[in-house]
TORPA-4810 file (N, C-alpha, C, O; in nm, 3 decimals):
<nodes>
NODE_1_1.339_-1.269_3.001_1.253_-1.155_3.020_1.235_-1.077_2.890_1.125_-1.034_2.856_X
NODE_2_1.346_-1.060_2.816_1.340_-0.989_2.690_1.251_-1.064_2.590_1.172_-1.003_2.517_X
NODE_3_1.263_-1.196_2.588_1.182_-1.279_2.501_1.034_-1.265_2.537_0.949_-1.259_2.449_X
NODE_4_1.006_-1.262_2.663_0.868_-1.249_2.709_0.808_-1.115_2.663_0.694_-1.110_2.619_X
NODE_5_0.886_-1.007_2.673_0.840_-0.876_2.627_0.814_-0.879_2.477_0.713_-0.827_2.429_X
NODE_6_0.905_-0.941_2.404_0.890_-0.950_2.259_0.764_-1.029_2.223_0.690_-0.990_2.132_X
NODE_7_0.741_-1.138_2.292_0.623_-1.219_2.265_0.495_-1.143_2.298_0.391_-1.167_2.236_X
NODE_8_0.500_-1.054_2.394_0.384_-0.974_2.430_0.361_-0.861_2.329_0.247_-0.832_2.294_X
NODE_9_0.468_-0.799_2.284_0.458_-0.684_2.194_0.425_-0.726_2.052_0.354_-0.654_1.983_X
NODE_10_0.475_-0.838_2.006_0.455_-0.883_1.869_0.308_-0.888_1.828_0.275_-0.836_1.721_X
NODE_11_0.218_-0.947_1.907_0.077_-0.947_1.867_0.018_-0.806_1.857_-0.069_-0.781_1.773_X
NODE_12_0.065_-0.715_1.941_0.016_-0.577_1.935_0.058_-0.511_1.804_-0.019_-0.437_1.743_X
NODE_13_0.181_-0.537_1.763_0.230_-0.482_1.636_0.150_-0.540_1.521_0.108_-0.467_1.431_X
NODE_14_0.128_-0.670_1.523_0.050_-0.734_1.417_-0.094_-0.681_1.414_-0.152_-0.665_1.307_X
NODE_15_-0.149_-0.654_1.529_-0.283_-0.598_1.537_-0.287_-0.460_1.475_-0.384_-0.424_1.408_X
NODE_16_-0.184_-0.381_1.497_-0.178_-0.247_1.439_-0.175_-0.255_1.287_-0.241_-0.177_1.219_X
NODE_17_-0.099_-0.350_1.232_-0.096_-0.366_1.087_-0.231_-0.414_1.035_-0.273_-0.373_0.927_X
NODE_18_-0.299_-0.499_1.109_-0.431_-0.546_1.069_-0.530_-0.432_1.066_-0.614_-0.424_0.975_X
NODE_19_-0.522_-0.343_1.163_-0.613_-0.228_1.166_-0.591_-0.140_1.044_-0.687_-0.091_0.986_X
NODE_20_-0.465_-0.120_1.005_-0.436_-0.039_0.887_-0.489_-0.108_0.762_-0.542_-0.042_0.672_X
NODE_21_-0.476_-0.241_0.756_-0.525_-0.315_0.640_-0.676_-0.301_0.627_-0.728_-0.288_0.516_X
NODE_22_-0.748_-0.305_0.739_-0.893_-0.289_0.736_-0.928_-0.150_0.684_-1.019_-0.135_0.602_X
NODE_23_-0.857_-0.049_0.729_-0.881_0.086_0.682_-0.856_0.097_0.531_-0.931_0.162_0.460_X
NODE_24_-0.750_0.033_0.484_-0.719_0.037_0.342_-0.829_-0.032_0.263_-0.875_0.020_0.160_X
NODE_25_-0.871_-0.148_0.309_-0.979_-0.220_0.239_-1.106_-0.137_0.235_-1.175_-0.132_0.133_X
NODE_26_-1.138_-0.071_0.345_-1.257_0.013_0.349_-1.244_0.130_0.251_-1.339_0.164_0.180_X
NODE_27_-1.127_0.190_0.247_-1.104_0.302_0.156_-1.116_0.257_0.010_-1.170_0.329_-0.074_X
NODE_28_-1.066_0.138_-0.020_-1.077_0.085_-0.156_-1.223_0.051_-0.188_-1.272_0.081_-0.297_X
NODE_29_-1.291_-0.012_-0.093_-1.432_-0.048_-0.113_-1.519_0.075_-0.139_-1.615_0.069_-0.216_X
NODE_30_-1.485_0.185_-0.074_-1.562_0.309_-0.088_-1.518_0.393_-0.207_-1.574_0.500_-0.231_X
NODE_31_-1.419_0.346_-0.282_-1.372_0.419_-0.399_-1.294_0.544_-0.364_-1.291_0.639_-0.442_X
NODE_32_-1.232_0.545_-0.248_-1.156_0.663_-0.205_-1.011_0.659_-0.251_-0.950_0.763_-0.276_X
NODE_33_-0.955_0.539_-0.263_-0.816_0.522_-0.305_-0.807_0.411_-0.409_-0.896_0.326_-0.419_X
NODE_34_-0.698_0.413_-0.484_-0.676_0.309_-0.584_-0.528_0.288_-0.607_-0.444_0.364_-0.560_X
NODE_35_-0.498_0.184_-0.680_-0.359_0.149_-0.712_-0.314_0.222_-0.838_-0.392_0.241_-0.932_X
NODE_36_-0.187_0.263_-0.837_-0.128_0.333_-0.950_-0.018_0.247_-1.013_0.032_0.154_-0.950_X
NODE_37_0.018_0.277_-1.136_0.119_0.201_-1.206_0.259_0.219_-1.148_0.350_0.141_-1.179_X
NODE_38_0.277_0.320_-1.062_0.409_0.343_-1.002_0.427_0.267_-0.871_0.528_0.285_-0.802_X
NODE_39_0.329_0.181_-0.835_0.342_0.099_-0.716_0.291_0.164_-0.589_0.306_0.108_-0.480_X
NODE_40_0.232_0.280_-0.602_0.183_0.351_-0.484_0.032_0.371_-0.493_-0.028_0.359_-0.600_X
NODE_41_-0.028_0.402_-0.378_-0.170_0.434_-0.374_-0.192_0.577_-0.418_-0.107_0.664_-0.399_X
NODE_42_-0.307_0.599_-0.477_-0.346_0.734_-0.512_-0.482_0.765_-0.451_-0.562_0.675_-0.426_X
NODE_43_-0.506_0.892_-0.429_-0.634_0.935_-0.372_-0.730_0.968_-0.486_-0.699_1.047_-0.575_X
NODE_44_-0.847_0.907_-0.481_-0.951_0.931_-0.580_-1.046_1.039_-0.528_-1.078_1.134_-0.600_X
NODE_45_-1.089_1.024_-0.405_-1.179_1.120_-0.341_-1.126_1.152_-0.202_-1.087_1.063_-0.128_X
NODE_46_-1.126_1.280_-0.169_-1.082_1.322_-0.035_-1.189_1.283_0.067_-1.309_1.298_0.042_X
NODE_47_-1.145_1.235_0.180_-1.231_1.204_0.293_-1.144_1.206_0.418_-1.021_1.201_0.408_X
NODE_48_-1.206_1.213_0.532_-1.133_1.220_0.657_-1.041_1.099_0.674_-1.085_0.984_0.666_X
NODE_49_-0.914_1.126_0.698_-0.816_1.022_0.724_-0.755_0.957_0.601_-0.659_0.881_0.614_X
NODE_50_-0.807_0.987_0.483_-0.758_0.921_0.361_-0.615_0.965_0.328_-0.531_0.882_0.296_X
NODE_51_-0.589_1.094_0.335_-0.455_1.142_0.302_-0.350_1.082_0.395_-0.243_1.043_0.350_X
NODE_52_-0.379_1.075_0.523_-0.286_1.017_0.620_-0.265_0.868_0.593_-0.152_0.819_0.601_X
NODE_53_-0.373_0.799_0.561_-0.363_0.656_0.531_-0.274_0.632_0.410_-0.186_0.546_0.413_X
NODE_54_-0.296_0.708_0.304_-0.218_0.693_0.181_-0.071_0.728_0.207_0.018_0.657_0.160_X
NODE_55_-0.045_0.834_0.280_0.093_0.871_0.310_0.164_0.762_0.390_0.279_0.728_0.362_X
NODE_56_0.094_0.706_0.489_0.153_0.601_0.572_0.184_0.476_0.490_0.293_0.421_0.500_X
NODE_57_0.089_0.433_0.411_0.109_0.312_0.331_0.216_0.334_0.224_0.300_0.247_0.202_X
NODE_58_0.212_0.449_0.158_0.313_0.477_0.055_0.453_0.487_0.113_0.549_0.446_0.048_X
NODE_59_0.467_0.540_0.234_0.598_0.547_0.299_0.650_0.407_0.328_0.769_0.379_0.307_X
NODE_60_0.564_0.319_0.375_0.604_0.180_0.402_0.641_0.109_0.272_0.739_0.035_0.266_X
NODE_61_0.561_0.133_0.168_0.592_0.070_0.039_0.726_0.118_-0.013_0.808_0.038_-0.058_X
NODE_62_0.750_0.251_-0.007_0.875_0.305_-0.059_0.994_0.246_0.016_1.096_0.213_-0.046_X
NODE_63_0.983_0.234_0.146_1.091_0.176_0.224_1.119_0.033_0.179_1.235_-0.007_0.164_X
NODE_64_1.015_-0.044_0.156_1.032_-0.182_0.110_1.090_-0.186_-0.031_1.177_-0.268_-0.061_X
NODE_65_1.041_-0.097_-0.119_1.093_-0.092_-0.256_1.242_-0.057_-0.258_1.319_-0.114_-0.334_X
NODE_66_1.281_0.039_-0.172_1.423_0.077_-0.165_1.508_-0.040_-0.118_1.618_-0.062_-0.169_X
NODE_67_1.457_-0.114_-0.023_1.528_-0.232_0.027_1.545_-0.335_-0.084_1.653_-0.390_-0.102_X
NODE_68_1.438_-0.361_-0.157_1.444_-0.458_-0.267_1.539_-0.411_-0.378_1.611_-0.492_-0.436_X
NODE_69_1.539_-0.282_-0.407_1.628_-0.229_-0.510_1.774_-0.248_-0.469_1.857_-0.288_-0.551_X
NODE_70_1.805_-0.218_-0.343_1.943_-0.237_-0.294_1.982_-0.384_-0.298_2.092_-0.418_-0.344_X
NODE_71_1.894_-0.471_-0.251_1.925_-0.614_-0.246_1.949_-0.673_-0.386_2.031_-0.763_-0.403_X
NODE_72_1.878_-0.620_-0.484_1.887_-0.675_-0.620_1.970_-0.590_-0.714_1.980_-0.619_-0.833_X
NODE_73_2.031_-0.484_-0.658_2.118_-0.396_-0.736_2.048_-0.343_-0.862_2.105_-0.344_-0.971_X
NODE_74_1.925_-0.296_-0.844_1.850_-0.237_-0.953_1.797_-0.101_-0.907_1.805_-0.067_-0.790_X
NODE_75_1.743_-0.025_-1.001_1.693_0.108_-0.970_1.558_0.100_-0.898_1.479_0.008_-0.921_X
NODE_76_1.535_0.197_-0.812_1.408_0.207_-0.740_1.291_0.210_-0.838_1.188_0.147_-0.814_X
NODE_77_1.307_0.282_-0.948_1.199_0.294_-1.046_1.159_0.159_-1.106_1.043_0.138_-1.139_X
NODE_78_1.255_0.068_-1.118_1.225_-0.065_-1.170_1.138_-0.143_-1.070_1.044_-0.211_-1.109_X
NODE_79_1.172_-0.133_-0.943_1.094_-0.201_-0.840_0.954_-0.141_-0.835_0.855_-0.214_-0.827_X
NODE_80_0.945_-0.009_-0.839_0.815_0.059_-0.834_0.726_0.015_-0.951_0.607_-0.012_-0.932_X
NODE_81_0.784_0.009_-1.071_0.706_-0.029_-1.189_0.656_-0.173_-1.178_0.541_-0.202_-1.210_X
NODE_82_0.742_-0.262_-1.133_0.702_-0.402_-1.117_0.595_-0.415_-1.010_0.498_-0.489_-1.027_X
NODE_83_0.613_-0.345_-0.899_0.514_-0.349_-0.791_0.381_-0.292_-0.839_0.275_-0.346_-0.804_X
NODE_84_0.385_-0.186_-0.917_0.262_-0.127_-0.970_0.188_-0.224_-1.061_0.066_-0.237_-1.054_X
NODE_85_0.263_-0.291_-1.146_0.203_-0.389_-1.237_0.136_-0.501_-1.159_0.023_-0.541_-1.190_X
NODE_86_0.206_-0.552_-1.058_0.150_-0.660_-0.977_0.028_-0.614_-0.897_-0.070_-0.686_-0.885_X
NODE_87_0.036_-0.492_-0.842_-0.076_-0.440_-0.762_-0.200_-0.424_-0.848_-0.311_-0.455_-0.804_X
NODE_88_-0.183_-0.377_-0.970_-0.297_-0.359_-1.060_-0.354_-0.495_-1.099_-0.476_-0.511_-1.106_X
NODE_89_-0.267_-0.591_-1.126_-0.314_-0.726_-1.159_-0.394_-0.787_-1.044_-0.492_-0.858_-1.067_X
NODE_90_-0.352_-0.760_-0.920_-0.416_-0.820_-0.803_-0.536_-0.739_-0.753_-0.606_-0.784_-0.662_X
NODE_91_-0.560_-0.623_-0.810_-0.671_-0.540_-0.764_-0.803_-0.612_-0.787_-0.828_-0.667_-0.894_X
NODE_92_-0.887_-0.611_-0.684_-1.017_-0.678_-0.691_-1.112_-0.606_-0.786_-1.100_-0.486_-0.809_X
NODE_93_-1.204_-0.682_-0.840_-1.311_-0.623_-0.922_-1.387_-0.522_-0.836_-1.416_-0.548_-0.719_X
NODE_94_-1.418_-0.409_-0.894_-1.491_-0.305_-0.822_-1.400_-0.200_-0.759_-1.447_-0.094_-0.719_X
NODE_95_-1.271_-0.229_-0.750_-1.175_-0.132_-0.698_-1.114_-0.056_-0.815_-1.124_-0.098_-0.930_X
NODE_96_-1.051_0.057_-0.785_-0.999_0.146_-0.889_-0.850_0.131_-0.911_-0.773_0.101_-0.819_X
NODE_97_-0.811_0.152_-1.038_-0.671_0.158_-1.078_-0.653_0.280_-1.168_-0.746_0.321_-1.238_X
NODE_98_-0.534_0.337_-1.165_-0.504_0.454_-1.247_-0.435_0.406_-1.375_-0.323_0.355_-1.370_X
NODE_99_-0.502_0.423_-1.487_-0.448_0.381_-1.617_-0.454_0.499_-1.713_-0.560_0.558_-1.732_X
NODE_100_-0.342_0.532_-1.772_-0.333_0.641_-1.869_-0.394_0.771_-1.814_-0.461_0.844_-1.887_X
NODE_101_-0.369_0.798_-1.687_-0.413_0.923_-1.626_-0.557_0.928_-1.580_-0.602_1.031_-1.531_X
NODE_102_-0.630_0.817_-1.593_-0.772_0.816_-1.552_-0.797_0.701_-1.455_-0.742_0.591_-1.471_X
NODE_103_-0.880_0.728_-1.355_-0.920_0.622_-1.262_-1.026_0.536_-1.327_-1.128_0.584_-1.375_X
NODE_104_-0.998_0.405_-1.328_-1.086_0.308_-1.394_-1.127_0.203_-1.292_-1.044_0.151_-1.218_X
NODE_105_-1.256_0.173_-1.287_-1.304_0.067_-1.199_-1.276_-0.067_-1.265_-1.315_-0.090_-1.379_X
NODE_106_-1.208_-0.152_-1.194_-1.170_-0.283_-1.251_-1.288_-0.379_-1.247_-1.276_-0.494_-1.290_X
</nodes>
């Protein structure tokens, strides 16, 4: 019975993450948010729901970064910097990144 509940709930959880990903992609496409060198999202332009979206995603990222730092016995700042570098490298053309204090369209 427990397994059956888990199998039913799992797709709902995955759907919730997919919905957040769509919102993030839309926000990036519209130039509302961008990637920063510290591994977190930044707000470029205020719009309805953007601040909440950024806070939610950044909280999830920080939790994951803290976990990775503990597992690898390194400082959180090291994980954040590496994640920021990778996020900027993976940013699609047309999306924004924060470089030297200025938002730049990649």
